[in-house]
C-alpha positions in Angstrom: -25.6 22.7 4.5 -22.1 21.3 6.1 -19.0 22.8 4.8 -18.0 19.3 3.8 -21.0 19.0 1.4 -20.3 21.9 -0.6 -16.9 20.6 -2.3 -15.1 23.6 -2.1 -12.0 21.7 -3.7 -13.6 21.2 -7.1 -11.8 24.2 -8.6 -8.5 22.7 -7.8 -9.1 20.0 -10.5 -7.1 20.3 -13.5 -9.1 21.4 -16.9 -11.3 18.4 -18.0 -10.6 16.3 -15.0 -14.3 14.9 -14.0 -15.5 15.8 -10.6 -17.7 12.5 -10.7 -16.9 9.0 -12.6 -19.1 6.1 -13.4 -17.0 3.0 -13.3 -16.1 1.3 -16.8 -16.2 -2.0 -14.8 -18.0 -3.4 -11.9 -15.7 -6.4 -11.3 -12.1 -7.0 -11.6 -12.5 -10.0 -14.0 -14.3 -8.1 -16.6 -11.6 -5.4 -16.2 -8.8 -7.9 -16.9 -10.8 -9.5 -19.8 -11.2 -6.3 -21.7 -7.5 -5.7 -21.2 -6.7 -9.0 -22.9 -9.1 -8.3 -25.8 -7.7 -4.9 -26.5 -4.3 -6.0 -26.8 -3.7 -9.7 -26.4 0.2 -9.6 -27.5 0.8 -6.3 -25.6 3.0 -6.6 -22.3 1.4 -7.3 -19.2 4.3 -8.0 -16.7 7.9 -7.4 -17.2 9.9 -9.6 -14.6 13.6 -8.8 -15.0 14.2 -9.9 -18.6 11.1 -11.6 -19.0 7.9 -10.3 -20.6 4.4 -12.0 -20.0 1.7 -10.9 -22.4 -1.9 -10.3 -21.7 -2.5 -13.1 -23.7 -0.1 -15.5 -21.7 -1.6 -14.0 -18.5 -5.0 -14.8 -19.5 -4.1 -18.6 -20.4 -2.0 -19.0 -17.5 -4.5 -17.9 -14.9 -7.3 -20.2 -16.7 -4.9 -23.0 -16.4 -4.5 -22.4 -12.7 -8.0 -22.0 -12.2 -8.7 -25.3 -13.8 -6.1 -26.9 -11.9 -7.3 -25.5 -8.5 -10.9 -27.0 -9.3 -9.7 -30.2 -10.5 -8.2 -30.4 -6.8 -11.5 -29.4 -5.2 -11.5 -25.6 -5.0 -15.2 -24.6 -5.1 -17.3 -21.4 -5.7 -17.0 -19.0 -3.0 -13.5 -20.4 -1.6 -10.5 -18.5 -0.9 -6.9 -18.9 -2.6 -4.1 -17.5 -0.5 -1.2 -15.7 -2.0 2.1 -16.1 -0.2 4.4 -14.6 -2.5 6.7 -11.6 -3.2 6.2 -9.3 -6.1 6.4 -12.2 -8.7 3.9 -12.7 -11.8 2.7 -15.5 -9.6 0.6 -12.9 -7.6 -1.1 -11.7 -10.5 -1.9 -15.1 -12.0 -2.9 -16.2 -8.8 -5.5 -13.1 -8.1 -7.1 -13.8 -11.5 -7.3 -17.4 -11.1 -8.9 -17.2 -7.9 -11.6 -15.0 -9.6 -11.9 -17.4 -12.7 -12.6 -20.2 -10.4 -15.4 -18.3 -8.7 -13.5 -17.7 -5.5 -11.5 -15.0 -4.1 -7.8 -14.2 -2.9 -6.2 -13.9 0.3 -3.1 -11.3 0.5 -0.5 -12.8 3.2 2.6 -10.6 3.8 5.7 -12.7 2.8 7.5 -11.5 5.8 4.9 -13.1 7.9 6.1 -16.1 10.0 4.6 -19.3 11.2 2.3 -17.9 13.9 1.2 -15.0 11.6 0.3 -17.3 8.6 -1.2 -19.8 10.8 -3.5 -17.0 12.3 -4.4 -15.5 8.7 -5.2 -18.9 7.1 -7.5 -19.8 10.1 -9.2 -16.5 10.0 -9.8 -16.3 6.3 -10.6 -20.0 5.8 -8.5 -20.3 2.7 -8.7 -23.7 1.4 -5.8 -23.4 -1.2 -2.5 -21.8 -0.8 -0.1 -20.5 -3.7 3.5 -20.0 -2.1 7.0 -19.4 -3.0 8.7 -22.9 -2.6 11.0 -21.4 -0.1 8.3 -19.6 2.0 6.3 -22.9 2.2 9.5 -24.9 2.9 10.5 -22.6 5.9 7.3 -21.4 6.9 3.9 -22.8 5.6 4.8 -26.4 5.5 4.7 -26.8 9.1 1.6 -24.7 9.3 -0.2 -26.8 7.0 1.1 -30.1 8.6 -0.5 -29.1 11.9 -4.1 -29.6 10.4 -5.4 -26.6 11.9 -6.3 -24.7 8.8 -8.7 -25.7 6.0 -5.9 -25.7 3.3 -6.1 -28.8 1.3 -4.3 -27.7 -2.0 -1.0 -26.2 -2.1 0.7 -24.7 -5.0 4.5 -23.8 -5.1 6.5 -21.5 -7.4 10.0 -20.6 -7.3 10.9 -16.8 -7.4 13.5 -17.8 -10.2 10.9 -19.0 -12.6 10.0 -16.4 -15.5 13.5 -15.0 -15.7 17.1 -16.1 -16.7 19.5 -13.6 -15.0 18.8 -14.6 -11.3 20.3 -11.2 -10.2 22.6 -12.1 -7.2 21.7 -9.0 -5.4 18.4 -10.6 -4.8 18.6 -14.2 -5.6 22.2 -15.2 -4.0 21.7 -18.7 -2.4 18.2 -19.0 -3.6 17.4 -22.5 -4.9 14.4 -24.2 -6.3 12.9 -26.2 -3.4 10.7 -29.1 -4.7 8.4 -30.5 -2.3 6.4 -33.9 -2.9 3.4 -32.7 -1.0 2.6 -29.6 -3.2 1.6 -28.8 -6.7 4.3 -26.9 -9.1 2.7 -24.0 -10.6 4.4 -24.3 -13.9 3.8 -27.9 -14.1 0.1 -27.3 -13.2 -0.4 -24.7 -15.9 1.2 -26.8 -18.5 -1.1 -29.9 -17.5 -4.3 -27.7 -17.8 -3.2 -25.4 -20.6 -6.2 -25.2 -23.3 -8.7 -26.2 -20.8 -12.0 -24.1 -21.4 -13.9 -22.6 -18.4 -17.3 -21.0 -18.1 -16.2 -17.9 -16.3 -17.9 -16.2 -13.7 -19.6 -12.8 -13.7 -18.8 -11.5 -10.2 -20.9 -8.7 -8.8 -19.8 -5.5 -7.5 -20.5 -6.5 -4.0 -18.8 -10.0 -4.3 -15.5 -10.5 -2.5 -12.5 -10.0 -4.6 -9.7 -10.3 -1.9 -9.3 -10.2 1.6 -6.4 -7.8 2.7 -5.3 -7.6 6.2 -4.9 -4.5 8.2 -1.0 -3.9 9.3 -1.6 -4.8 12.6 0.4 -1.9 13.9 -2.6 -0.8 16.2 -3.6 -4.4 17.1 -4.5 -7.8 15.7 -4.9 -7.6 12.1 -8.5 -7.7 10.6 -9.4 -8.8 7.0 -10.8 -6.0 5.0 -13.4 -7.3 2.4 -12.3 -5.5 -0.5 -15.1 -6.3 -3.1 -15.0 -6.3 -7.0 -16.6 -3.1 -7.0 -14.0 -1.6 -4.5 -11.3 -2.5 -6.9 -12.6 -1.5 -10.2 -13.6 1.7 -8.9 -10.2 2.9 -7.4 -8.2 1.4 -10.4 -10.3 3.9 -12.4 -9.8 6.5 -9.7 -5.9 6.2 -10.2 -6.4 6.1 -14.2 -8.4 9.3 -14.4 -6.7 11.0 -11.8 -3.2 10.8 -13.2 -4.0 10.6 -16.9 -1.6 7.5 -17.4 -2.1 6.4 -20.9 -2.3 2.7 -22.4 1.3 1.2 -22.7 3.0 3.6 -20.3 4.7 1.3 -17.8 3.7 1.3 -14.1 6.7 0.5 -11.5 5.9 -1.7 -8.9 7.7 -0.3 -5.8 4.8 -1.2 -3.3 4.6 -4.9 -2.2 1.3 -6.3 -4.2 0.0 -7.9 -1.0 -0.7 -4.5 0.3 -3.6 -2.3 -0.8 -1.3 0.2 -2.3 0.4 -2.5 -4.7 -2.8 -4.3 -5.3 -4.8 -1.4 -6.6 -2.0 1.1 -7.3 0.1 -1.4 -9.2 -1.9 -4.5 -10.2 -5.4 -3.2 -10.7 -4.5 0.3 -12.1 -2.1 -1.5 -14.9 -4.7 -3.8 -15.8 -7.1 -1.3 -16.2 -5.0 1.0 -18.2 -4.0 -1.3 -19.8 -0.3 -0.8 -19.2 2.8 -3.1 -18.5 3.6 -3.8 -14.9 7.2 -3.9 -13.9 8.2 -6.3 -11.2 11.4 -7.0 -9.3 10.4 -9.5 -6.9 11.0 -7.3 -3.6 12.3 -3.7 -3.3 15.8 -3.3 -3.3 17.0 0.2 -4.3 20.0 -0.7 -6.5 17.8 -3.3 -8.3 14.9 -0.8 -8.7 17.2 1.6 -10.0 18.4 -0.5 -12.5 15.0 -1.6 -13.5 13.8 2.1 -14.1 17.0 2.7 -16.1 16.2 -0.4 -18.3 12.3 -0.5 -18.7 11.7 3.6 -18.6 8.7 3.4 -16.3 6.3 6.4 -16.4 4.3 6.1 -13.1 4.8 4.8 -9.6 3.3 5.2 -6.3 5.3 4.1 -3.2 6.1 4.7 0.4 8.1 7.9 1.1 10.7 5.5 2.8 11.1 3.5 -0.4 11.4 6.9 -2.4 14.2 8.0 -0.2 15.9 5.0 -0.4 15.9 5.1 -4.2 17.0 8.5 -4.1 20.0 7.4 -2.0 21.1 4.5 -4.2 24.5 4.4 -5.3 25.0 6.2 -8.5 21.3 7.6 -8.4 20.9 11.0 -10.3 18.1 12.8 -11.6 18.5 11.9 -15.3 18.0 8.2 -14.1 14.2 9.2 -13.1 13.5 11.3 -16.3 10.9 8.7 -17.6 9.1 8.8 -14.3 6.5 11.7 -15.1 4.1 10.7 -12.3 5.4 9.9 -8.6 3.1 9.6 -6.0 3.8 8.9 -2.3 1.2 6.8 -0.1 1.2 5.1 3.2 2.6 7.9 5.4 2.4 11.8 5.2 5.5 13.5 3.8 7.3 16.1 5.6 7.7 19.1 3.6 11.5 19.5 4.1 11.7 16.0 3.0 9.6 16.4 0.0 12.0 19.4 -1.1 14.9 17.3 -0.8 13.5 14.3 -2.8 12.4 16.7 -5.6 16.0 17.6 -5.9 17.4 14.2 -6.3 14.6 12.9 -8.3 13.9 15.9 -10.4 10.3 15.5 -9.7 7.8 16.8 -7.4 6.3 14.2 -5.1 2.4 14.1 -5.0 0.8 13.0 -2.0 -2.1 10.3 -2.1 -3.9 9.0 1.0 -6.0 5.9 1.5 -6.4 3.0 3.9 -6.7 -0.8 3.3 -10.5 -0.2 4.3 -10.8 2.3 1.5 -9.3 0.2 -1.1 -6.3 2.8 -1.4 -6.9 6.5 -2.4 -9.5 8.8 -0.6 -7.6 11.6 -1.1 -4.7 12.9 -3.5 -3.0 16.0 -4.8 -4.0 16.8 -8.5 -1.4 16.0 -11.0 0.6 19.4 -11.8 -0.7 21.0 -8.4 1.7 21.4 -5.4 0.1 20.8 -2.1 0.0 23.5 0.5 1.8 23.6 3.7 -0.3 24.5 6.7 1.2 27.6 8.2 0.5 26.7 11.7 1.4 23.0 12.1 3.9 22.9 9.2 1.8 19.7 7.7 2.0 19.0 4.1 -1.6 18.5 2.5 -2.6 14.7 1.7 -4.6 16.4 -1.0 -8.3 16.6 -1.8 -11.2 13.9 -1.9 -11.0 11.8 -4.9 -14.0 11.0 -7.3 -17.5 10.4 -5.7 -15.7 10.4 -2.2 -17.2 12.1 1.1 -14.9 12.9 3.8 -16.2 14.7 7.1 -14.0 15.6 9.9 -15.8 14.5 13.2 -15.5 15.1 17.0 -15.9 12.2 19.4 -19.7 12.3 19.2 -19.5 11.9 15.3 -20.5 15.6 14.8 -18.9 17.7 12.0 -16.2 20.1 13.5 -15.9 23.6 12.0 -13.5 24.1 9.1 -9.9 24.4 10.2 -10.5 22.4 13.6 -8.9 19.0 14.2 -11.3 15.8 14.1 -11.1 12.3 12.9 -11.6 11.6 9.3 -14.8 9.8 8.4 -14.9 8.6 4.8 -17.6 7.1 2.7 -17.7 6.3 -1.0 -17.5 3.6 -3.6 -14.0 2.4 -2.4 -15.0 1.8 1.2 -15.3 -1.9 2.3 -18.5 -3.4 3.5 -16.7 -4.6 6.6 -14.2 -6.9 8.2 -14.1 -10.6 7.8 -16.0 -12.5 10.2 -16.0 -9.5 12.7 -19.5 -7.8 12.7 -18.8 -5.9 16.0 -15.5 -4.6 14.5 -17.4 -3.6 11.6 -20.2 -1.9 13.4 -17.7 0.1 15.3 -15.4 1.1 12.5 -17.9 1.5 9.6 -21.2 2.6 11.1 -23.7 2.9 8.3 -20.9 2.4 5.6 -19.3 5.4 7.0 -15.2 4.5 7.8 -14.0 5.9 11.0 -10.4 6.1 9.9 -8.7 6.6 13.3 -6.5 9.4 11.4 -6.9 12.8 12.9 -6.5 15.9 11.0 -8.6 19.0 9.4 -9.8 20.7 6.4 -8.9 24.2 5.6 -11.1 26.8 4.0 -9.8 25.9 0.4 -10.8 22.3 0.8 -7.3 21.0 1.3 -7.1 18.0 4.0 -4.2 17.9 6.5 -3.5 14.7 8.3 -2.0 15.6 11.8 -1.6 12.0 13.2 -3.1 8.7 14.2 -5.7 9.4 16.8 -4.1 6.8 19.4 -0.6 8.3 19.0 -1.4 11.7 20.4 0.7 12.5 23.5 -0.6 14.4 26.5 2.3 16.6 27.9 1.4 18.5 31.1 -2.3 18.7 29.5 -1.1 19.9 26.2 -1.7 17.8 23.3 1.3 16.9 21.0 1.0 15.4 17.7 4.2 13.1 16.8 3.9 14.1 13.2 4.3 17.9 13.7 7.6 17.3 15.8 8.9 14.6 13.2 8.2 17.3 10.3 10.6 19.6 12.2 13.2 17.0 12.6 13.2 16.4 9.0 14.1 19.9 8.3 17.4 19.1 9.6 20.0 18.2 6.8 21.3 15.3 8.7 18.2 13.5 9.7 17.2 10.8 7.3 14.2 9.2 9.2 12.5 10.4 12.3 9.7 9.0 14.6 8.2 10.3 17.8 6.4 8.8 20.6 5.3 9.5 24.3 7.0 8.2 27.2 6.0 8.1 30.9 7.2 11.3 32.7 6.8 11.8 36.5 6.2 15.4 36.0 4.7 16.1 32.9 2.7 12.8 32.8 4.2 12.1 29.1 7.1 13.7 27.3 8.0 13.6 23.7 10.9 11.1 22.9 12.4 11.0 19.2 14.3 8.2 17.5 16.3 9.5 14.5 18.4 7.9 11.8 20.9 9.9 10.1 22.3 10.6 6.7 25.8 9.0 5.8 28.6 10.9 7.3 26.4 12.9 9.5 27.8 14.1 13.0 25.2 15.5 15.1 24.5 15.1 18.8 21.3 14.7 20.7 21.7 17.9 22.4 22.0 19.7 18.8 18.8 18.1 17.7 17.0 18.9 20.5 18.2 22.7 20.5 17.3 22.6 16.6 13.6 21.6 17.7 13.4 24.0 20.8 14.1 27.0 18.3 11.2 26.0 16.2 8.5 24.8 18.6 6.7 25.7 21.7 8.2 24.5 24.9 5.7 21.6 25.4 6.2 20.0 21.9 10.2 19.8 21.3 11.3 16.3 22.3 13.2 16.2 25.7 14.7 12.8 24.5 16.4 11.6 21.4 17.9 8.3 20.8 20.0 7.9 17.6 19.9 4.4 15.7 20.8 3.0 12.4 17.4 2.1 11.2 14.1 2.8 12.2 11.6 -0.3 12.2 9.1 -0.4 9.6 6.5 -2.7 8.0 7.1 -4.1 4.6 5.1 -1.1 3.1 7.8 1.1 4.5 5.4 2.8 7.7 7.3 3.1 10.6 6.2 1.0 13.6 6.0 3.4 16.5 4.7 0.3 18.4 8.1 -1.4 18.2 9.7 1.9 19.3 7.4 1.9 22.4 8.5 -1.5 23.2 12.4 -0.4 23.4 11.8 1.6 26.3 
């Protein structure tokens, strides 16, 4: 029997935590309706000074679904969501399901070319957009006639609140457009409409979430109702969050972490979801102080920014009993610094768009080990019903402790990519996802993520994983962020180059940082070049974009 089949990590579970779970729900719609029935007047969404109850969320989403159907939206069609972390995202997601369709998540930072590509690829026939995004981007896209969109619904980021925080909304105005339907007016018009609701199957498409595109052209992962419902329960049962305990929406909702780790998780528990339009550290800090959330799951870069917000102190984060970091691995030194500032240990969680968020997590109350050889902090152990192999180039299991590619199977893995059977066959053969992430499992069953397969640097024939160099750099007290890439070198073939940003007030030279790394690493690993920049380029979800750094050469 393979070492990976033996599940040696089972003893790591807290007492009473199940090793396998049977989903309560097999689709997102039934999951939501159960939350409505259990507490219709309980808070579902808190958006600044406004609270939306589960009853109101139910009524609003039904009205929007009725309005979409009246305007030609049919079963199996797709509603694109082009909004920030607003209540409209959740209303639109549930409305798409009630109209017997699916949703398409679009990054609100995307511009015309990108929006065109996603609308064309997904075949979306309806669009729900912030009015300013429609006016500045989507209107021109729709006007070209190159997409299938025939119905556009717009909403203002100012709707549903009264304070209009100038830190987020300075200069923002409502932008009416005669060619669109207003969400508030549409909900009012179709309020009270009765619909015969569908009963989606677990394999039915719930939403298309597009890969970040950091490695190429974005592909639409077909997250099914079963995928979302299963991993919502994974989060709930793994963390032990209790009904009514608020979830802080740090991650963007269009991203798989925000979609499952915030929206689906909060609907299932059920718990209030605290939203602040988009992430801005000082605004988020105020929201924590006011609404006392118990749990959040965010990128490490967002947590760093939150800890560094003006006036932030450990007492501010006292309500946050559970903090998980996803999206990118944590350097051990950075995790220690954050624990001092936030007053809480940051648990790792690991997953991908194609796995509907988590496949691995550090059990609550357990500190992840640090690998003594690489210095990497473990991303955790496989979550419920999830099977992870570490494989070589031929797809064979490698011995415990050796580096290979993570290959994952389980109820959260998507069936494939929308309209791309060849990419599906290559990346998800037989339903097992070849993640492209490289790492190993130790003898105790902990998994360690070394790096992306494509990011490996070949320096004079030696393999250098950027992640290991970055972890060393994060050990320097002046380094705020770090990213490492390989650059051409006449003698070595490739050499290591680091990009770093500093903590405020730091005064360190490139030479000092190189010496710091040289003292802790083999000669072929330490960076020969360091470039100091104010801010490293990132995706909206907080992942540092090594691709853009390569383009700066």
